[in-house]
ROBA-224242 format. One record per residue (C-alpha): residue in three letters; residue number from 1; x, y, z. Coordinates in steps of 0.25 Angstrom, whole numbers. Layout:
BEGIN
 code pos    c1    c2    c3
  ALA NUM     X     Y     Z
...
***
This chain:
BEGIN
 code pos    c1    c2    c3
  MET   1     0     0    -1
  PRO   2     7    14    -4
  LYS   3    11    23     8
  THR   4     2    33    11
  TYR   5     8    49    13
  TYR   6    -4    56    15
  TYR   7    -8    56    31
  ASP   8   -22    60    32
  LYS   9   -23    69    44
  PRO  10    -8    76    45
  ASN  11    -4    82    57
  THR  12    -5   100    54
  ILE  13    -1   112    62
  ASN  14    -4   124    61
  ALA  15     9   130    57
  PHE  16     5   144    63
  ALA  17     6   137    77
  GLU  18    18   131    74
  LYS  19    30   135    84
  VAL  20    42   136    78
  ASP  21    56   139    83
  THR  22    65   145    72
  SER  23    78   146    79
  LYS  24    77   130    76
  LYS  25    81   129    61
  ILE  26    75   117    52
  ASN  27    83   115    39
  VAL  28    76   115    28
  LEU  29    80   111    14
  SER  30    71   114     2
  LEU  31    72   109   -12
  PHE  32    64   114   -23
  SER  33    63   127   -16
  GLY  34    58   135   -28
  CYS  35    56   149   -24
  GLY  36    55   143   -10
  GLY  37    39   144    -5
  MET  38    41   132     5
  ASP  39    54   136    10
  LEU  40    48   151    14
  GLY  41    37   145    21
  PHE  42    47   135    28
  GLU  43    55   147    32
  GLY  44    44   156    36
  GLY  45    46   169    42
  PHE  46    35   178    30
  ASP  47    23   185    28
  TYR  48    12   182    20
  LEU  49    -1   189    19
  GLY  50     1   195    32
  GLN  51     3   182    39
  HIS  52    18   179    46
  TYR  53    25   166    43
  ASP  54    33   164    54
  LYS  55    48   160    53
  ASN  56    50   145    52
  PRO  57    63   138    58
  PHE  58    65   131    44
  ASP  59    78   135    38
  ILE  60    81   133    22
  VAL  61    96   127    21
  PHE  62    95   124     6
  SER  63    85   127    -7
  ASN  64    86   121   -20
  ASP  65    77   125   -32
  ILE  66    82   124   -47
  PHE  67    70   137   -50
  LYS  68    80   148   -52
  GLU  69    71   159   -51
  ALA  70    64   152   -39
  ALA  71    78   151   -33
  ASP  72    80   165   -35
  SER  73    71   169   -27
  TYR  74    72   159   -15
  GLU  75    85   165   -14
  ALA  76    81   179   -15
  ASN  77    70   176    -3
  PHE  78    77   166     5
  ARG  79    91   171     5
  LYS  80    96   156     3
  GLN  81   102   151    -9
  VAL  82    95   141   -17
  GLU  83   102   128   -24
  ARG  84    98   129   -37
  ARG  85   102   116   -43
  SER  86    92   105   -46
  ILE  87    89    97   -34
  ILE  88    94    84   -42
  ASP  89   108    90   -44
  LEU  90   109    92   -27
  ASP  91   118    84   -22
  GLU  92   116    80    -8
  ASN  93   131    84    -4
  GLU  94   129    97    -9
  LEU  95   117   100     0
  PRO  96   119   107    13
  ASP  97   126    99    24
  VAL  98   114   103    35
  THR  99   104    96    41
  VAL 100    90    97    35
  ASP 101    78    95    42
  ILE 102    69    99    31
  VAL 103    68    96    16
  LEU 104    58   104     8
  GLY 105    55   101    -7
  GLY 106    44   105   -16
  PHE 107    48    96   -29
  PRO 108    45   101   -41
  CYS 109    29    99   -43
  GLN 110    26   101   -59
  SER 111    27    86   -62
  PHE 112    14    86   -52
  SER 113     7    97   -55
  LEU 114    -6    96   -60
  ALA 115    -2   108   -69
  GLY 116    10   101   -75
  LYS 117    13    89   -83
  ARG 118    11    78   -73
  LYS 119    23    71   -75
  GLY 120    24    67   -60
  LEU 121    36    59   -57
  SER 122    38    56   -71
  ASP 123    44    72   -72
  ALA 124    58    73   -67
  ARG 125    53    85   -58
  GLY 126    42    75   -51
  GLN 127    55    67   -45
  LEU 128    63    78   -39
  TYR 129    56    75   -27
  LEU 130    67    64   -27
  GLN 131    77    74   -26
  MET 132    71    80   -14
  ILE 133    70    65    -8
  ARG 134    85    64   -11
  VAL 135    88    76    -3
  ILE 136    79    72     9
  LYS 137    87    59    11
  HIS 138   100    67    10
  TYR 139    95    77    22
  LYS 140    86    66    29
  PRO 141    78    79    35
  LYS 142    67    78    44
  MET 143    57    81    35
  PHE 144    54    86    21
  ILE 145    43    92    14
  ALA 146    40    92     0
  GLU 147    29    98    -9
  ASN 148    21    97   -22
  VAL 149     9   100   -31
  ASP 150    -4    92   -26
  GLY 151    -4    85   -40
  ILE 152     8    76   -35
  ARG 153    -4    67   -29
  ASN 154    -9    64   -42
  SER 155     4    64   -52
  ARG 156     3    49   -56
  LYS 157    16    50   -66
  ASN 158    27    41   -61
  ILE 159    42    43   -63
  ALA 160    41    36   -76
  GLY 161    30    44   -81
  GLU 162    19    31   -79
  ASP 163     5    35   -72
  VAL 164     5    27   -59
  ASP 165    -5    25   -47
  ARG 166     5    33   -38
  SER 167     5    47   -37
  ALA 168    18    55   -38
  LEU 169    17    59   -24
  ASP 170    15    45   -19
  THR 171    29    41   -26
  ILE 172    36    53   -19
  LEU 173    29    51    -5
  ASP 174    35    36    -7
  ASP 175    49    42   -10
  PHE 176    49    52     1
  ASN 177    46    41    11
  SER 178    56    31     7
  ALA 179    66    44    10
  GLU 180    62    37    23
  TYR 181    51    52    26
  ASN 182    38    50    32
  VAL 183    30    57    21
  GLN 184    16    62    19
  TYR 185    10    74    10
  HIS 186    -3    83    12
  VAL 187    -8    92     1
  LEU 188    -7   106     6
  ASN 189   -15   119     1
  SER 190    -8   132     2
  ALA 191   -21   140     4
  ASP 192   -23   130    18
  TYR 193   -12   137    23
  GLY 194   -14   153    19
  VAL 195    -9   154     5
  PRO 196   -20   161    -5
  GLN 197   -17   149   -15
  THR 198   -22   134   -16
  ARG 199   -10   127   -18
  ARG 200   -10   111   -15
  ARG 201     3   106   -13
  VAL 202     9    92    -7
  ILE 203    17    93     5
  ILE 204    25    82     8
  MET 205    30    80    23
  GLY 206    42    69    26
  ILE 207    48    66    40
  ARG 208    59    57    41
  LYS 209    55    45    45
  ASP 210    64    42    58
  LEU 211    57    56    63
  GLY 212    43    55    60
  THR 213    30    50    53
  ILE 214    20    58    45
  GLU 215    11    59    58
  ASP 216    22    68    62
  GLU 217    21    79    51
  PHE 218    14    90    51
  TYR 219     7    97    39
  PRO 220     1   113    41
  GLU 221   -12   114    46
  LYS 222   -22   121    37
  LEU 223   -25   134    42
  TYR 224   -32   139    29
  SER 225   -45   134    21
  SER 226   -55   138    11
  ASP 227   -66   133    20
  ASN 228   -68   135    37
  SER 229   -60   124    40
  THR 230   -48   132    44
  PRO 231   -46   145    51
  LEU 232   -43   152    39
  LYS 233   -48   153    26
  TRP 234   -39   151    12
  ARG 235   -33   164     9
  THR 236   -37   170    -6
  ALA 237   -30   176   -15
  TYR 238   -35   188   -12
  ASP 239   -29   187     1
  GLY 240   -16   185    -5
  ILE 241   -13   195   -16
  GLU 242   -25   204   -17
  ASP 243   -15   216   -11
  LEU 244    -5   214   -23
  TRP 245   -15   215   -35
  ASP 246   -13   231   -36
  GLU 247     2   230   -32
  ILE 248    10   226   -44
  ASN 249    21   234   -44
  ASN 250    22   237   -31
  PRO 251    37   233   -26
  LYS 252    29   230   -11
  PHE 253    25   217   -19
  PRO 254    38   210   -26
  ASN 255    34   203   -37
  HIS 256    22   209   -41
  THR 257    26   219   -52
  ILE 258    20   218   -66
  LYS 259    31   209   -70
  ASP 260    28   201   -59
  TYR 261    15   195   -66
  SER 262    11   185   -78
  LYS 263     6   194   -89
  ALA 264     0   181   -97
  LYS 265   -12   185  -102
  PHE 266   -25   180   -98
  TYR 267   -35   173  -110
  PRO 268   -50   175  -109
  GLY 269   -59   162  -110
  LYS 270   -47   153  -110
  LYS 271   -45   143   -97
  MET 272   -30   142   -96
  GLN 273   -21   141   -83
  GLY 274   -20   156   -77
  ASN 275   -30   161   -85
  ASN 276   -39   165   -73
  ARG 277   -38   174   -60
  ILE 278   -36   168   -47
  SER 279   -47   169   -38
  LYS 280   -48   179   -27
  ASP 281   -56   174   -15
  LYS 282   -47   161   -15
  PRO 283   -33   156   -14
  ALA 284   -26   156   -28
  PRO 285   -24   144   -34
  THR 286   -10   137   -35
  ILE 287     2   147   -42
  ARG 288     8   139   -52
  SER 289    21   139   -56
  GLU 290    19   136   -70
  HIS 291    10   146   -76
  HIS 292    18   151   -88
  GLY 293    13   165   -85
  ASN 294    -3   161   -82
  ILE 295    -2   164   -67
  GLU 296   -16   166   -64
  GLY 297   -22   180   -64
  HIS 298   -25   188   -51
  TYR 299   -39   188   -46
  ASN 300   -41   203   -47
  THR 301   -43   212   -61
  THR 302   -41   225   -66
  LYS 303   -54   224   -74
  ALA 304   -68   225   -71
  ASP 305   -71   213   -78
  GLU 306   -65   201   -72
  ASN 307   -64   192   -83
  ASP 308   -57   203   -91
  MET 309   -43   196   -91
  THR 310   -37   210   -95
  GLY 311   -39   214   -81
  TRP 312   -31   201   -75
  ARG 313   -18   200   -70
  ARG 314    -9   187   -67
  LEU 315    -4   185   -52
  SER 316     9   191   -50
  VAL 317    21   185   -45
  ARG 318    19   190   -31
  GLU 319     4   187   -31
  CYS 320     7   172   -34
  ALA 321    18   172   -23
  ARG 322     7   178   -13
  LEU 323    -1   167   -17
  GLN 324     9   157   -14
  SER 325    11   164     0
  PHE 326    25   170    -4
  PRO 327    26   183     6
  ASP 328    28   196    -1
  SER 329    42   196     4
  TYR 330    47   185    -6
  VAL 331    53   191   -18
  PHE 332    53   182   -31
  VAL 333    65   186   -39
  SER 334    62   180   -52
  ALA 335    53   184   -64
  ALA 336    40   182   -64
  SER 337    38   170   -70
  SER 338    48   162   -62
  ALA 339    44   168   -50
  TYR 340    28   163   -54
  LYS 341    35   149   -54
  ALA 342    42   151   -43
  ILE 343    30   154   -35
  GLY 344    21   144   -41
  ASN 345    30   133   -37
  ALA 346    32   137   -22
  VAL 347    26   132   -10
  PRO 348    17   143    -4
  PRO 349    26   148     7
  VAL 350    15   149    17
  MET 351    11   135    16
  ALA 352    25   131    18
  TRP 353    25   138    30
  HIS 354    14   130    35
  ILE 355    21   117    31
  ALA 356    35   122    37
  ARG 357    28   124    51
  ALA 358    21   110    50
  VAL 359    34   104    45
  HIS 360    41   112    59
  HIS 361    30   105    68
  THR 362    33    93    62
  LEU 363    49    94    64
  GLU 364    46    98    78
  ASN 365    38    86    81
  LEU 366    48    75    75
  LYS 367    56    64    82
  GLU 368    71    66    82
***
């Protein structure tokens, strides 16, 4: 009988109630770092939509990504160097000689995404999680956190490109388990954690088998919802970006100039990706990385006729960053096309902060 990695009732904690001692540093190694959405959440110490997200004790000791423009923004904001070689070319002997407590990695998702060609594990990018496992085996951290798109649960192509009964996620979890980690996964929606965007992501959590079981792992408690099941209602796109609409070229808001939004045309009467505006009164749809300029339009318009597309404007880089929960203090140093892609590839920092607090709680309760 196949091993089950979905724990029906995971332990959860309220991230805001978690007490942390920031003087006790916890070393984190970051793979597939991108522009650092996950890393920013783990470090903490930023403000977003009037709320402060306290500093966490996690210290990023190494980060790696081959996307130059994302790495440029990472270095400009974190003041830390990014190793830009492919993870395949990273020799374990060249990695930092330090104790690593946590390994993070949002391994490439394009081959699993519903918006892609769905090649699954037959795509070389779909096999890069094996490189993450190689690094984990080298460091033997207490825990690892891996992230990917929800579509990974339904991707059925194996390495040979054959359609099989088991999902790509099943295979990946088996391989993490074989690396001597007790693993589980859950699908988290960023809107449940105060991000004004619905973004469903598979979060895989692994704990070294000599330290605990999946019953010892904690996920963040949902604090926002679309109904009355939580104390707080989902934040809407209006909550996230309304103040930016008339502020194009205002230096107060970086990445929000006339050069920072796509001028791709809208086409009346055509049903095509991005040929629409986001809704004002609910969270934005998932910010895409591969939109080729067809990023969605702002819900506002300059024309009295809502259907007159000549009054529409596509979302700016800063607006996309806001909808992904990046603070305004995070500045993207590349051209808009690359910044859009980096933002779309990122884990929302606010959701990552909640995950980080749950990971901290898990670590604090491990048997040493």
